[in-house]
C-alpha positions in Angstrom: 9.8 30.0 4.9 6.9 27.3 3.4 8.6 23.5 3.5 7.8 20.2 0.6 7.5 16.8 1.9 7.6 14.1 -1.0 5.7 10.8 -0.2 5.8 7.8 -2.9 3.9 4.8 -1.8 4.9 1.7 -3.8 2.5 -1.9 -4.3 5.0 -4.7 -3.8 5.5 -7.1 -6.8 3.6 -9.9 -8.3 3.3 -12.6 -4.9 2.9 -15.8 -4.9 -0.8 -15.6 -3.6 -1.9 -12.3 -6.6 -0.1 -14.8 -9.3 -3.1 -17.9 -7.8 -6.0 -15.2 -7.6 -5.7 -15.7 -3.8 -7.0 -13.1 -0.4 -3.5 -12.1 0.8 -4.7 -10.6 3.6 -1.5 -10.9 6.5 -0.9 -14.4 4.9 2.7 -14.7 4.2 3.2 -15.4 0.8 6.4 -14.6 -0.9 6.6 -12.8 -4.8 6.1 -15.1 -7.8 9.5 -14.8 -9.8 8.0 -12.3 -12.0 7.4 -10.4 -8.2 10.6 -9.9 -7.9 11.0 -8.7 -11.0 9.1 -6.2 -11.1 11.3 -5.1 -7.3 14.3 -5.0 -9.5 12.9 -2.6 -11.9 11.0 -0.3 -9.3 14.2 -0.1 -7.6 16.1 1.0 -10.5 13.4 3.6 -11.3 13.9 5.4 -8.1 17.4 4.3 -7.3 18.5 8.1 -8.7 16.0 9.6 -6.0 17.5 10.5 -2.5 14.8 9.5 0.1 15.3 10.3 3.6 13.9 7.0 4.7 12.0 3.7 3.8 8.8 2.1 4.8 7.4 -1.0 4.5 4.9 -3.3 5.3 6.5 -6.2 8.0 4.8 -9.2 5.3 6.8 -10.5 3.3 5.9 -9.9 -0.1 6.7 -6.4 0.8 9.5 -6.2 2.6 11.9 -8.1 -1.0 10.1 -5.4 -2.6 11.8 -2.9 -0.7 14.2 -4.3 -0.4 16.4 -3.4 -3.6 15.4 -0.3 -3.0 16.8 0.5 0.0 20.6 -1.5 -0.3 20.6 1.1 -4.1 19.8 3.8 -2.1 21.2 3.4 1.3 18.1 4.6 2.6 17.0 2.9 5.9 14.3 0.8 6.3 11.7 0.6 8.5 9.1 -2.7 8.5 6.0 -2.2 10.2 2.4 -4.1 10.9 0.9 -1.3 10.7 1.1 -0.6 6.7 0.3 -4.9 6.1 -2.5 -5.2 3.8 -6.3 -5.1 5.4 -6.7 -8.6 7.5 -9.3 -10.3 5.5 -10.1 -13.4 8.6 -12.0 -16.2 6.9 -10.8 -15.0 3.8 -7.1 -14.8 4.1 -5.5 -18.1 1.3 -8.9 -18.5 -0.6 -8.9 -18.0 -3.8 -11.4 -15.4 -4.6 -14.2 -18.4 -6.0 -13.3 -20.1 -2.1 -14.0 -17.5 -0.6 -17.4 -16.3 -2.6 -18.9 -19.5 -1.6 -17.8 -20.3 1.7 -18.4 -17.2 3.2 -20.6 -15.1 0.7 -21.7 -12.4 3.2 -18.4 -11.6 4.0 -17.3 -11.2 0.4 -20.4 -8.9 -0.4 -19.6 -7.0 2.0 -15.8 -6.6 0.7 -16.9 -5.7 -2.9 -19.0 -3.3 -1.6 -16.1 -1.2 0.2 -18.1 -1.6 3.2 -16.2 1.1 5.4 -16.9 0.0 8.7 -18.0 -3.9 7.9 -15.8 -5.9 10.2 -14.7 -8.7 8.7 -15.6 -12.3 10.1 -11.7 -12.8 11.9 -10.4 -9.5 10.2 -10.7 -5.7 10.0 -13.1 -3.2 8.8 -11.9 -0.4 6.6 -11.9 1.9 9.5 -9.5 -0.1 11.4 -7.2 -0.1 8.7 -7.0 3.2 7.7 -6.6 3.7 12.3 -3.4 1.6 12.1 -2.0 2.5 8.8 -3.1 6.3 8.5 -1.6 7.0 11.9 2.2 5.3 10.5 1.9 8.0 7.0 1.0 10.8 9.6 4.0 9.9 12.0 6.7 10.0 9.0 5.7 12.5 6.8 6.0 14.5 10.3 9.2 13.2 11.1 10.8 13.7 7.5 9.0 17.2 7.5 11.1 18.7 4.0 12.4 15.7 3.0 11.2 12.2 0.6 9.9 9.1 1.8 8.8 6.0 0.5 6.5 3.4 1.6 5.8 -0.1 0.5 2.7 -1.2 1.7 -0.5 -3.9 -0.3 -3.5 -2.0 -2.8 -6.1 -1.9 -0.4 -3.9 -0.2 2.5 -2.4 1.8 -0.1 -5.7 2.7 -0.8 -7.3 3.4 2.3 -3.9 5.9 2.7 -4.5 8.0 -0.8 -8.0 8.5 0.1 -6.6 9.7 3.4 -4.0 11.8 2.0 -6.4 13.5 -0.4 -9.1 14.2 2.5 -11.1 12.3 0.5 -12.2 10.0 4.4 -13.1 13.2 6.8 -17.2 13.6 4.8 -19.1 12.4 7.5 -21.0 10.2 5.2 -18.6 8.0 3.1 -19.3 6.7 -0.7 -17.5 3.5 -1.7 -14.7 4.6 -3.6 -11.7 2.6 -4.8 -8.5 3.7 -6.3 -6.6 0.2 -7.7 -3.4 0.0 -7.7 -0.7 -2.9 -10.1 1.5 -5.2 -8.1 4.6 -2.0 -8.3 2.6 1.0 -8.8 3.8 4.0 -7.7 1.9 6.8 -6.6 3.3 10.6 -6.2 2.4 13.3 -3.8 3.3 16.7 -2.4 2.1 18.2 0.9 3.3 21.3 1.6 3.4 22.1 5.4 -0.1 25.4 4.4 -2.1 21.9 3.3 -2.2 21.8 -0.1 -1.8 18.6 -1.5 -0.8 18.1 -5.1 -1.6 14.8 -6.5 1.1 14.0 -8.7 1.3 10.3 -9.9 -1.3 7.5 -9.0 -0.5 3.8 -10.0 2.2 4.4 -12.3 3.2 1.7 -14.0 5.6 2.4 -16.7 9.0 1.8 -15.1 7.5 -2.5 -16.1 6.9 -2.1 -19.4 8.8 -5.1 -21.3 8.8 -6.9 -18.2 
């Protein structure tokens, strides 16, 4: 008998770094007041669903976004560095303008979505894919036929969505970017015969009025 695993992926709420136009990366930037409201609205929106497990990046902005849903649903919350944002190395904590001025080569490589380029002091998208997809695949296998939520970051979420859709299996990768707003929700149904159904990308309807 076939089964379907439901995967819900959510970006963290607005961080202080987001509000200031800074690169987050692995920086411990907290949620802004707006981000905390977004997290509560997201929990309220998803609170009627039964989750077998909730996973979160171990960075404070992701944990603070995931915690209200875990408390509301009673689902276990597992934090992991595998779901962290891509490390942008020497650009961590800089504003976008500062990064472009101080590290033009690294900044341009980031804008090109160069999948294999390892940022100075940081990671490549390939390295981000390896760690994040491994954790996602483990979670799916562990909760086959159930429903899981993952709280992560815009770059990591883009990579995980492309991974789920099989878009990163091609021998040559084109630069593709799937944007996710703060607390944007993506939904997937994964059948055990390999069929992937994309139900939503960057759904922010629950944030209307904030």
